[in-house]
C-alpha positions as CSV (number, residue, x, y, z in Angstrom):
1,M,93.8,79.1,102.9
2,K,95.8,77.3,100.3
3,Q,93.6,75.6,97.7
4,T,94.4,72.3,96.0
5,W,92.2,71.5,93.0
6,I,91.9,67.8,92.1
7,A,90.2,66.5,89.0
8,A,88.9,63.0,88.8
9,T,89.7,61.2,85.6
10,A,86.8,58.7,85.4
11,A,88.0,57.0,82.2
12,L,91.1,55.8,84.0
13,G,89.5,55.4,87.4
14,L,92.2,57.5,88.9
15,A,92.5,61.0,90.5
16,S,95.1,63.2,88.9
17,P,96.0,66.9,89.7
18,A,94.3,69.5,87.6
19,L,96.0,72.7,86.7
20,A,97.4,73.8,90.1
21,A,97.0,77.4,91.3
22,D,100.1,79.5,90.7
23,A,102.1,80.0,93.9
24,V,103.0,83.5,95.0
25,T,104.9,84.4,98.1
26,L,104.5,88.0,99.3
27,Q,106.8,89.4,101.9
28,L,105.4,92.3,104.0
29,K,107.4,95.2,105.2
30,W,106.1,94.9,108.8
31,V,104.1,92.8,111.1
32,T,100.5,91.7,110.4
33,Q,98.4,94.8,110.8
34,A,95.8,96.9,108.8
35,Q,98.7,98.5,106.9
36,F,98.5,95.4,104.8
37,A,94.7,94.8,105.0
38,G,94.2,94.6,101.2
39,Y,96.3,91.5,100.9
40,Y,94.6,89.7,103.8
41,V,91.2,90.6,102.5
42,A,92.1,89.3,99.0
43,L,93.2,86.0,100.7
44,E,90.2,85.7,102.9
45,K,87.5,86.8,100.4
46,G,88.9,84.4,97.7
47,F,90.1,87.0,95.3
48,Y,93.4,85.3,94.9
49,E,91.8,81.9,94.5
50,E,89.5,83.3,91.8
51,A,92.6,84.6,90.0
52,G,94.1,81.1,90.1
53,L,96.7,82.0,92.7
54,D,97.9,80.2,95.8
55,V,99.2,83.2,97.9
56,T,101.4,82.9,101.0
57,I,101.8,86.1,103.0
58,L,104.9,86.4,105.1
59,P,104.7,89.0,108.0
60,G,107.7,91.2,108.5
61,G,109.2,92.6,111.6
62,P,112.2,94.5,113.1
63,D,114.7,91.9,112.1
64,I,113.3,91.2,108.6
65,A,114.4,93.3,105.6
66,P,112.1,92.5,102.6
67,T,114.9,93.4,100.1
68,Q,117.1,90.8,101.6
69,V,114.3,88.2,101.6
70,I,113.6,88.7,97.9
71,A,117.4,88.8,97.1
72,G,117.7,85.4,98.8
73,G,114.8,83.9,96.8
74,G,112.4,83.9,99.8
75,A,109.7,85.8,98.1
76,D,108.3,86.6,94.6
77,V,107.1,90.1,95.5
78,I,107.7,92.4,98.4
79,V,106.0,95.4,100.0
80,E,108.7,98.1,100.4
81,W,109.1,101.9,100.5
82,M,110.6,103.4,97.4
83,P,113.6,105.1,99.1
84,A,114.9,101.7,100.3
85,A,114.1,100.1,97.0
86,L,115.9,102.7,95.0
87,A,118.9,102.7,97.3
88,V,119.4,99.0,97.0
89,R,118.8,99.2,93.3
90,E,121.7,101.6,93.0
91,N,123.8,99.2,95.1
92,G,123.2,96.3,92.8
93,L,119.8,94.7,93.7
94,P,117.6,95.3,90.6
95,L,114.2,95.9,92.2
96,V,111.4,97.2,90.0
97,N,108.1,98.7,91.2
98,I,105.2,96.9,89.5
99,A,102.3,98.5,91.4
100,Q,101.6,101.3,93.9
101,P,98.5,100.6,96.1
102,F,99.4,103.5,98.4
103,K,98.8,106.9,96.8
104,A,99.8,109.1,99.7
105,S,102.4,109.0,102.4
106,G,101.4,108.4,106.1
107,M,104.8,109.4,107.5
108,M,105.1,112.4,109.8
109,L,107.1,113.9,112.6
110,T,105.1,114.3,115.9
111,C,106.4,116.9,118.3
112,W,105.7,118.4,121.7
113,K,104.1,121.8,121.3
114,D,105.3,123.1,124.7
115,V,108.9,123.1,123.6
116,G,108.3,125.9,121.2
117,I,108.1,124.1,117.9
118,E,105.6,125.8,115.5
119,S,107.2,125.3,112.1
120,P,109.7,123.0,110.4
121,E,112.4,125.7,110.9
122,D,112.0,125.3,114.7
123,L,113.3,121.8,114.4
124,D,116.8,123.2,114.4
125,N,118.9,122.4,117.5
126,R,116.5,119.7,118.6
127,T,116.6,116.0,119.4
128,L,114.5,114.1,116.8
129,G,113.6,110.4,116.9
130,V,114.2,108.8,113.5
131,W,113.6,105.3,112.3
132,F,116.4,103.6,110.4
133,F,116.6,100.4,108.3
134,G,115.8,102.4,105.2
135,N,113.1,104.5,106.8
136,E,115.5,107.4,107.6
137,Y,115.9,108.4,103.9
138,P,112.9,110.7,103.7
139,F,113.9,112.4,106.9
140,L,117.5,113.0,105.8
141,S,116.2,114.5,102.5
142,W,113.9,116.8,104.4
143,M,116.6,118.0,106.7
144,S,118.8,118.7,103.7
145,A,116.0,120.7,102.1
146,L,115.7,122.8,105.3
147,G,119.5,123.3,105.4
148,I,119.7,121.6,108.7
149,A,122.6,119.2,109.4
150,T,122.3,116.0,111.3
151,D,125.6,116.1,113.2
152,G,124.3,116.7,116.7
153,K,122.3,119.1,118.7
154,A,123.6,122.6,117.9
155,E,122.7,125.7,115.9
156,G,122.1,124.6,112.3
157,S,122.0,121.0,113.2
158,V,119.9,118.3,115.0
159,E,120.6,115.3,117.1
160,V,119.2,112.2,115.5
161,L,118.0,109.7,118.1
162,K,117.9,106.2,116.6
163,Q,114.3,105.5,117.4
164,G,112.9,102.0,118.1
165,F,109.6,101.1,116.6
166,N,107.7,102.6,119.6
167,V,106.8,106.1,120.9
168,D,108.8,105.9,124.2
169,P,111.3,108.7,123.3
170,L,108.5,111.2,123.0
171,L,106.6,110.1,126.1
172,Q,109.7,110.0,128.2
173,R,110.9,113.4,126.9
174,Q,114.1,111.9,125.4
175,A,113.2,113.6,122.1
176,D,111.4,116.7,121.1
177,C,109.9,115.0,118.1
178,I,109.6,111.4,116.9
179,S,108.7,109.6,113.7
180,T,105.1,108.4,113.5
181,M,102.8,107.1,110.9
182,T,99.3,108.6,110.7
183,Y,97.8,105.1,111.0
184,N,99.9,103.6,113.8
185,E,102.3,105.4,116.2
186,F,100.4,108.6,116.3
187,G,97.5,106.7,117.7
188,Q,99.8,105.1,120.2
189,V,100.8,108.5,121.5
190,L,97.1,109.4,122.0
191,D,96.5,106.0,123.7
192,A,99.2,107.0,126.2
193,G,97.0,109.9,127.4
194,V,98.4,112.7,125.3
195,T,95.9,115.0,123.7
196,E,96.2,116.3,120.1
197,D,96.2,119.8,121.5
198,E,99.6,119.0,123.2
199,L,101.2,118.0,119.9
200,I,102.2,119.5,116.6
201,T,102.6,117.3,113.6
202,F,104.4,117.7,110.2
203,K,103.2,115.4,107.5
204,Y,105.9,114.7,104.9
205,Q,103.2,114.9,102.3
206,D,102.4,118.5,103.2
207,Q,106.1,119.4,103.3
208,G,106.6,118.4,99.7
209,V,109.2,115.7,100.6
210,A,106.9,112.7,100.7
211,T,108.3,109.6,99.2
212,M,106.3,106.6,97.9
213,E,105.4,104.0,100.5
214,D,104.2,100.4,100.4
215,G,104.7,99.7,96.7
216,L,105.0,96.2,95.3
217,Y,108.5,95.2,94.0
218,V,109.9,92.3,92.1
219,L,113.3,91.4,90.7
220,E,113.9,92.9,87.2
221,E,115.1,89.6,85.7
222,N,111.7,88.0,86.4
223,L,109.9,90.5,84.2
224,S,111.3,88.9,81.1
225,D,109.3,85.8,81.8
226,E,105.8,86.3,80.3
227,A,104.3,83.7,82.7
228,F,105.6,85.6,85.7
229,V,104.2,88.9,84.4
230,D,100.9,87.3,83.9
231,K,101.0,85.8,87.4
232,M,101.9,89.2,88.9
233,A,99.1,90.9,86.9
234,R,96.6,88.6,88.4
235,F,98.1,89.2,91.8
236,V,98.0,92.9,91.5
237,D,94.4,92.8,90.2
238,A,93.2,90.6,93.1
239,S,95.2,92.6,95.6
240,M,93.6,95.9,94.4
241,Q,90.2,94.2,94.7
242,G,91.1,93.5,98.3
243,W,92.2,97.1,98.9
244,K,89.1,98.7,97.5
245,W,86.9,96.3,99.5
246,A,88.9,97.2,102.6
247,E,88.4,100.9,101.9
248,E,84.6,100.4,101.8
249,N,84.5,98.0,104.8
250,T,87.1,99.3,107.2
251,E,85.8,97.6,110.3
252,E,85.3,94.2,108.7
253,A,88.7,94.5,107.0
254,A,90.3,95.2,110.4
255,M,88.6,92.1,111.8
256,I,90.1,90.0,109.0
257,V,93.5,91.3,109.8
258,L,93.1,90.3,113.4
259,D,92.2,86.8,112.3
260,Y,95.6,86.5,110.6
261,D,97.6,88.0,113.5
262,E,99.1,84.9,115.0
263,T,101.0,86.9,117.6
264,G,97.8,88.2,119.3
265,A,99.5,91.5,119.7
266,Q,97.0,93.6,117.9
267,T,93.8,95.0,119.4
268,E,90.5,95.6,117.8
269,A,90.3,99.3,118.5
270,H,93.8,100.0,117.2
271,Q,93.3,98.0,114.0
272,I,89.9,99.6,113.3
273,R,91.5,103.1,113.7
274,M,94.5,102.0,111.6
275,M,92.4,100.7,108.8
276,G,90.4,104.0,108.7
277,E,93.7,106.0,108.3
278,V,95.2,103.5,105.8
279,A,92.1,103.8,103.6
280,K,92.9,107.5,103.2
281,L,96.3,106.6,101.8
282,T,95.1,104.0,99.3
283,A,92.2,106.1,98.2
284,G,92.6,107.2,94.6
285,S,95.0,104.5,93.6
286,N,94.1,101.9,91.0
287,G,97.3,100.1,91.5
288,A,99.3,101.9,88.8
289,L,102.3,104.0,89.8
290,D,101.8,107.7,89.1
291,P,104.9,109.0,87.3
292,A,104.6,112.4,89.0
293,D,104.7,110.8,92.4
294,Y,107.8,108.8,91.3
295,E,109.6,112.0,90.1
296,R,108.9,113.8,93.4
297,T,110.3,110.8,95.3
298,V,113.5,110.7,93.1
299,E,113.9,114.5,93.4
300,T,113.6,114.3,97.2
301,L,116.1,111.5,97.5
302,L,118.6,113.1,95.2
303,A,118.4,116.3,97.3
304,G,120.5,114.8,100.1
305,G,123.3,117.4,100.0
306,S,126.7,115.7,100.6
307,D,125.0,112.4,101.5
308,P,122.1,111.8,99.1
309,V,120.1,108.6,99.3
310,I,120.8,108.0,95.6
311,T,123.4,109.6,93.5
312,K,121.9,109.5,90.1
313,Q,118.6,109.3,88.2
314,P,117.5,105.6,88.4
315,E,116.7,103.8,85.2
316,G,114.2,101.0,84.8
317,A,113.1,101.3,88.5
318,W,109.4,101.0,87.7
319,T,107.1,99.6,85.0
320,H,103.5,99.8,84.0
321,V,103.7,96.4,82.2
322,V,102.1,94.5,85.1
323,S,99.6,97.1,86.2
324,D,98.5,97.7,82.6
325,K,97.8,94.0,82.2
326,A,96.0,94.0,85.6
327,L,93.8,96.9,84.6
328,D,93.1,95.5,81.1
């Protein structure tokens, strides 16, 4: 997909490189799937090429932390959840959100209905599967807001089961509830033969503790470089073209994602369903971060009781400089 533009210089009878496309390396938060369809669509449909960009998309995985990749110089921009980004910023890695393609959160807790869970208060004294590697922050904030400790299964507390990136703890009854995304793991539970009537779900968005997911982040120091800002503005613009195209063409977008899945692990049916759910989360976003969503995220993360995700109001953690230029 990389493009090399060569101009022939007839007067000299030689071929010399024309202005090369600007290279951009994007590190994804997870493996190649419809969660990142907008970027693959922008690559496949030539939106990046039209913007004068040579984009390399690096898939993520369970052993890949986007924040570590960008800290080590392995990417220009990363897809990350804001809780993780703000946590590492407070700890010394100056990440800045430059765009927010995802307007809503897809995170939820999926529980067996037959264990007697009807409301969030019923989560007390349960075993709950939770993702870590930065994904635990919204959960911990939610439990703090409910006044439920995470010290073990007991009255006023829950046992936190460190959940792998699968749904086995629920299916095997090792946990009463597990972490799921609307567009991924919830579908895996259904694929295992469980019906929606057997489940009860709690969306973080509905509980008022949703935090911002799948934003685009760069290192703060790079934003003082006008050429970098211009490059990122073109990247955001082209990426949002990809996202809006994907929203309108969910099945074809899913097929494009499958073409880029070098592992062969994804299936057509799963990716089509995922793309349909992801489109609900990107709908309404023009790429610019909504300050109200940011404030809700920060308030949620600060409300962590004795162990908050962040300990103070962040400063300079987001900017509209890039998205304003992209929308201009």
